[in-house]
C-alpha positions as CSV (number, residue, x, y, z in Angstrom):
1,M,67.2,-22.1,29.3
2,E,68.3,-20.7,25.9
3,D,67.7,-24.2,24.4
4,K,64.2,-24.3,25.9
5,I,63.3,-21.0,24.2
6,T,64.6,-22.2,20.8
7,K,62.7,-25.5,21.2
8,I,59.5,-23.8,22.1
9,E,59.9,-21.4,19.1
10,E,60.5,-24.2,16.7
11,Q,57.6,-26.2,17.9
12,I,55.2,-23.3,17.7
13,L,56.3,-22.2,14.2
14,K,55.9,-25.8,13.0
15,E,52.3,-25.9,14.3
16,L,51.5,-22.7,12.5
17,K,52.5,-24.2,9.2
18,N,49.7,-26.9,9.6
19,V,46.9,-24.4,10.8
20,I,44.1,-24.0,8.3
21,S,41.4,-22.5,10.4
22,L,40.9,-19.4,12.6
23,D,39.8,-21.6,15.6
24,K,42.8,-23.7,15.4
25,L,45.0,-20.5,15.0
26,N,43.4,-19.2,18.2
27,E,44.3,-22.3,20.1
28,V,48.0,-21.8,19.0
29,R,47.8,-18.2,20.0
30,V,46.7,-19.1,23.5
31,K,49.2,-21.8,23.8
32,A,52.2,-19.6,22.7
33,L,51.2,-16.2,24.2
34,G,48.6,-16.8,26.8
35,K,49.0,-16.5,30.6
36,K,49.7,-20.2,31.0
37,S,52.1,-20.6,28.0
38,E,55.4,-22.1,28.2
39,F,57.0,-18.6,27.9
40,S,55.2,-17.6,31.1
41,M,56.5,-20.7,32.9
42,L,60.1,-19.6,31.8
43,L,59.7,-16.1,33.2
44,K,58.8,-17.6,36.6
45,E,62.0,-19.8,36.4
46,M,64.2,-16.8,36.0
47,V,63.7,-15.8,39.6
48,N,66.9,-17.6,40.7
49,L,69.0,-16.1,37.8
50,S,71.4,-13.1,38.2
51,G,70.4,-9.6,37.0
52,D,72.3,-9.8,33.8
53,E,71.1,-13.2,32.9
54,R,67.5,-12.2,33.6
55,K,67.9,-9.2,31.3
56,E,69.4,-11.2,28.5
57,L,66.8,-14.0,28.7
58,G,63.9,-11.6,29.1
59,K,65.0,-9.8,25.9
60,R,65.3,-13.1,24.1
61,I,61.8,-14.3,25.2
62,N,60.2,-11.0,24.2
63,E,61.9,-11.1,20.8
64,T,60.7,-14.7,20.3
65,K,57.2,-13.8,21.4
66,N,57.1,-10.8,19.0
67,L,58.3,-13.1,16.1
68,I,55.6,-15.7,17.0
69,K,52.9,-12.9,17.2
70,D,53.9,-11.6,13.8
71,R,53.7,-15.1,12.3
72,I,50.3,-15.6,13.9
73,D,49.0,-12.4,12.4
74,E,50.4,-13.4,9.0
75,A,48.7,-16.7,9.3
76,A,45.4,-15.1,10.3
77,L,45.5,-12.9,7.2
78,N,46.3,-15.8,4.9
79,I,43.4,-17.9,6.4
80,K,40.9,-15.0,6.0
81,E,42.0,-14.5,2.5
82,N,41.6,-18.3,1.7
83,I,38.1,-18.2,3.3
84,K,37.2,-15.2,1.2
85,K,38.3,-17.0,-2.0
86,E,36.4,-20.0,-1.2
87,R,33.2,-18.1,-0.4
88,I,33.6,-16.1,-3.8
89,K,34.1,-19.4,-5.6
90,R,31.1,-21.0,-3.8
91,E,28.8,-18.0,-4.4
92,S,29.8,-17.2,-8.0
93,I,27.0,-16.6,-10.5
94,D,26.7,-18.8,-13.5
95,I,26.0,-16.0,-16.2
96,S,25.0,-18.9,-18.7
97,L,21.9,-19.6,-16.8
98,P,18.6,-18.0,-18.2
99,G,17.4,-14.9,-16.4
100,K,14.4,-15.1,-14.1
101,K,11.2,-14.0,-15.6
102,Q,9.8,-10.8,-14.2
103,N,6.0,-10.5,-13.6
104,H,4.7,-7.4,-15.3
105,G,2.0,-5.4,-13.5
106,S,-1.0,-3.6,-15.1
107,L,-3.4,-1.0,-14.1
108,H,-5.8,-2.0,-11.2
109,P,-9.3,-2.6,-12.5
110,I,-10.6,0.3,-10.3
111,T,-7.9,2.6,-11.7
112,K,-9.0,1.6,-15.3
113,T,-12.6,2.5,-14.3
114,V,-11.6,5.8,-12.8
115,L,-9.6,6.8,-15.9
116,E,-12.5,5.8,-18.2
117,I,-15.1,7.8,-16.2
118,K,-12.8,10.9,-16.0
119,S,-12.4,10.7,-19.8
120,I,-16.1,10.4,-20.4
121,V,-17.2,13.3,-18.1
122,S,-14.3,15.5,-19.2
123,E,-15.6,15.3,-22.7
124,M,-19.1,16.3,-21.4
125,G,-17.7,19.5,-19.7
126,F,-17.5,18.3,-16.1
127,D,-14.9,19.9,-13.9
128,I,-13.0,17.1,-11.9
129,S,-12.7,18.2,-8.2
130,D,-11.6,16.5,-5.0
131,G,-11.8,17.2,-1.2
132,P,-10.6,15.9,2.1
133,E,-11.2,12.4,3.2
134,V,-11.3,13.6,6.8
135,E,-14.5,15.6,6.7
136,L,-16.6,17.9,9.0
137,V,-20.0,16.5,10.1
138,K,-21.6,19.7,8.8
139,Y,-20.5,18.9,5.2
140,N,-20.9,15.1,5.5
141,F,-24.4,15.2,7.0
142,D,-25.9,18.5,8.1
143,A,-25.6,20.4,4.8
144,L,-26.9,17.5,2.9
145,N,-30.3,17.5,4.7
146,I,-29.5,14.3,6.5
147,P,-31.5,14.5,9.8
148,K,-29.7,13.8,13.2
149,T,-31.8,10.7,13.7
150,H,-30.8,9.2,10.3
151,P,-29.3,5.6,10.7
152,S,-26.2,6.6,8.6
153,R,-25.1,8.9,11.4
154,E,-24.8,6.0,13.9
155,K,-21.3,4.9,15.0
156,T,-22.1,1.5,13.5
157,D,-22.3,3.2,10.1
158,T,-19.7,6.0,10.3
159,F,-16.1,6.2,11.5
160,Y,-16.1,9.2,13.9
161,I,-12.8,10.9,14.8
162,T,-14.6,13.4,17.1
163,D,-18.2,14.4,17.5
164,E,-17.7,17.0,14.6
165,V,-15.2,15.1,12.4
166,V,-15.6,11.9,10.5
167,L,-13.9,9.9,7.7
168,R,-16.3,10.9,4.9
169,T,-18.9,8.2,4.2
170,Q,-19.6,9.6,0.7
171,T,-18.1,12.0,-1.9
172,S,-21.4,14.1,-1.5
173,P,-19.7,16.7,0.8
174,M,-17.7,17.8,-2.3
175,Q,-21.1,19.1,-3.7
176,I,-21.3,21.6,-0.8
177,R,-17.7,22.7,-0.9
178,Y,-17.9,23.2,-4.7
179,M,-21.1,25.2,-4.5
180,L,-19.6,27.4,-1.9
181,E,-16.6,28.2,-4.1
182,H,-18.3,28.5,-7.5
183,K,-21.2,30.4,-9.1
184,P,-23.7,28.5,-11.3
185,P,-24.0,27.4,-14.0
186,F,-21.5,24.5,-13.5
187,R,-20.9,20.8,-13.9
188,M,-18.6,19.1,-11.4
189,I,-17.6,15.5,-10.5
190,S,-15.6,14.1,-7.6
191,L,-13.9,10.8,-7.5
192,G,-12.4,9.4,-4.2
193,K,-12.2,7.1,-1.3
194,V,-15.0,6.9,1.3
195,Y,-15.2,5.0,4.5
196,R,-17.9,2.9,6.3
197,P,-17.5,0.2,9.0
198,D,-18.6,-2.8,6.9
199,Y,-16.7,-5.8,5.6
200,D,-18.1,-8.7,3.7
201,V,-18.5,-10.1,0.1
202,S,-20.2,-6.8,-1.1
203,H,-18.8,-4.2,1.4
204,T,-15.3,-3.1,2.6
205,P,-14.4,-0.4,5.2
206,M,-12.8,1.7,2.4
207,F,-14.2,2.0,-1.1
208,H,-14.5,4.5,-4.0
209,Q,-17.4,6.7,-5.1
210,V,-18.1,9.1,-8.0
211,E,-20.3,12.1,-7.2
212,G,-21.7,14.3,-9.9
213,L,-23.5,17.7,-9.7
214,M,-24.9,20.0,-12.4
215,V,-26.6,23.3,-11.4
216,G,-28.1,26.0,-13.7
217,E,-31.3,28.0,-14.3
218,D,-32.8,25.5,-16.7
219,V,-31.5,22.2,-15.5
220,S,-34.4,19.6,-15.5
221,F,-35.2,16.0,-14.6
222,A,-35.0,15.3,-18.4
223,N,-31.4,16.8,-18.5
224,F,-30.2,14.5,-15.8
225,K,-31.9,11.3,-17.2
226,A,-30.4,11.8,-20.6
227,M,-26.9,12.6,-19.2
228,L,-26.8,9.6,-16.9
229,E,-28.1,7.3,-19.7
230,L,-25.2,8.6,-21.8
231,I,-22.6,8.1,-19.1
232,V,-23.7,4.6,-18.3
233,K,-23.9,3.5,-21.9
234,R,-20.5,4.8,-22.5
235,I,-19.2,2.6,-19.7
236,F,-21.1,-0.6,-20.5
237,G,-21.9,-0.3,-24.1
238,Q,-24.6,1.3,-26.1
239,E,-26.6,-2.0,-26.4
240,R,-27.1,-2.2,-22.6
241,K,-30.6,-1.2,-21.5
242,V,-31.1,1.1,-18.4
243,R,-34.1,2.1,-16.3
244,F,-35.0,4.5,-13.5
245,R,-36.9,3.6,-10.4
246,P,-38.3,6.0,-7.8
247,H,-36.4,6.2,-4.5
248,F,-35.6,8.4,-1.5
249,F,-32.5,10.3,-0.6
250,P,-32.4,13.2,1.9
251,F,-30.3,15.4,-0.4
252,T,-32.4,15.0,-3.6
253,E,-36.2,15.4,-4.5
254,P,-37.5,13.7,-6.6
255,S,-35.0,10.9,-6.3
256,A,-34.3,7.8,-8.4
257,E,-32.1,4.7,-8.5
258,M,-30.7,3.7,-11.9
259,D,-30.5,0.0,-13.0
260,V,-28.5,-1.5,-15.8
261,E,-29.4,-4.7,-17.6
262,C,-27.5,-7.7,-16.2
263,G,-24.5,-8.5,-18.3
264,V,-24.5,-12.1,-17.4
265,C,-28.0,-13.1,-18.5
266,K,-28.7,-10.2,-20.8
267,G,-31.9,-9.4,-18.8
268,K,-33.3,-12.9,-18.8
269,G,-32.7,-13.4,-15.1
270,C,-29.9,-15.3,-13.2
271,R,-28.4,-15.7,-9.8
272,V,-26.3,-12.6,-10.2
273,C,-29.3,-10.4,-10.7
274,K,-31.5,-12.4,-8.5
275,N,-33.6,-13.4,-11.5
276,S,-34.7,-9.8,-12.0
277,G,-32.6,-9.1,-15.2
278,W,-31.4,-5.9,-13.7
279,L,-28.6,-4.6,-11.4
280,E,-28.8,-1.4,-9.4
281,I,-26.0,1.0,-10.5
282,L,-26.4,4.4,-9.0
283,G,-28.6,6.9,-6.9
284,S,-29.6,10.1,-8.3
285,G,-32.2,12.9,-8.3
286,M,-32.9,16.7,-8.4
287,V,-30.9,18.6,-5.7
288,N,-33.0,19.2,-2.7
289,P,-33.6,23.1,-2.2
290,K,-32.2,22.9,1.3
291,V,-28.9,21.5,0.0
292,L,-28.7,24.4,-2.6
293,E,-29.2,26.9,0.2
294,A,-26.5,25.2,2.3
295,G,-24.2,25.6,-0.7
296,G,-25.0,29.4,-0.9
297,I,-27.2,29.0,-4.1
298,D,-30.7,30.5,-4.5
299,P,-33.1,27.6,-5.0
300,K,-35.7,29.9,-6.4
301,K,-33.5,30.8,-9.3
302,Y,-31.4,27.6,-9.8
303,Q,-32.0,23.9,-10.1
304,G,-29.6,21.0,-10.1
305,F,-29.3,17.3,-10.3
306,A,-26.8,15.0,-8.6
307,F,-25.8,11.3,-8.8
308,G,-23.5,9.0,-6.9
309,I,-21.9,5.9,-8.4
310,G,-19.9,3.2,-6.4
311,L,-16.8,2.5,-8.5
312,E,-16.3,-1.0,-7.2
313,R,-19.9,-1.7,-8.1
314,V,-19.3,-0.5,-11.7
315,T,-16.0,-2.4,-12.0
316,M,-17.6,-5.6,-10.8
317,L,-20.3,-5.4,-13.3
318,K,-18.0,-4.4,-16.1
319,Y,-15.4,-7.2,-15.5
320,G,-17.6,-9.9,-14.0
321,I,-16.0,-9.9,-10.6
322,D,-18.1,-11.4,-7.9
323,D,-16.3,-10.6,-4.7
324,L,-15.6,-7.0,-3.7
325,R,-12.7,-8.0,-1.4
326,A,-10.6,-9.2,-4.4
327,F,-9.9,-5.5,-5.3
328,F,-7.9,-5.1,-2.0
329,E,-6.1,-8.4,-1.4
330,N,-3.4,-7.7,-4.0
331,D,-3.4,-11.4,-5.3
332,I,-1.2,-11.3,-8.4
333,R,-3.3,-14.0,-10.1
334,F,-6.3,-11.6,-9.8
335,L,-4.5,-8.5,-10.9
336,E,-2.8,-10.2,-13.9
337,Q,-6.1,-10.7,-15.5
338,F,-6.4,-6.9,-16.2
């Protein structure tokens, strides 16, 4: 039986020398140390031996199994180390290869327009202010003299959170908030995101607006006409023509829309301007006395004018962009142009 133990030991150690994978090593481990191994068979044959013989052979078998286990563990470490070396060799980086070109970003066109408008109005003495995008109905509609029957209050035109809370549909609520916190005379402008449930070539559920307000004792229609012409020509160029058209807004009276000469056809008429030669750029007017009262200002003593500009609209006209959705799709080919 001693010879059997020696023979088994030599055979297993020989097999270990030729093992190069962990799977094969596991097969050798099971064969040498498993429940059905030859050593297990030898232990069963020891039943007919005397006590002293069983003791000696049992000790010899355990010593051999421990030796084989140690050799298997050593083989496992060597195999793992070889696998690691091969992986490092296979995954090594060739530092002689040229580096990958990185795409450089630039300011988003809307951001460029925002910064330009802020620079222009700051020079004109306007205070830049902002307010909450989640707004109270009383500021978004009621205080702006918008009747409860007005279509803009419908759920098809406004995102309602509750009956009294909405995602602001315009930056105009900042006029009320600012008037409640400041005494005239003052000039303020608010730039920010607004929300309406629309989505097509010329509308998106979220867009940006600029809202301006000037209040004082001697503010007139001539003041606001001259100031808006100055702002718009600073944006589009001194050579661009502008005009005002009568309009209606609940929060201003009298009200007017302002058009800018089409930059594509230079006023001659084309598809972009629907052959009119003009493109609507903003809504404006003298602040309705009811709106001044809602802001805590005496309309008998003070007058004011207000205007609202769609930032996407301005940016589209300034850079010749024909689809509003391009601003929000994050297509690198579009953004690289700016």
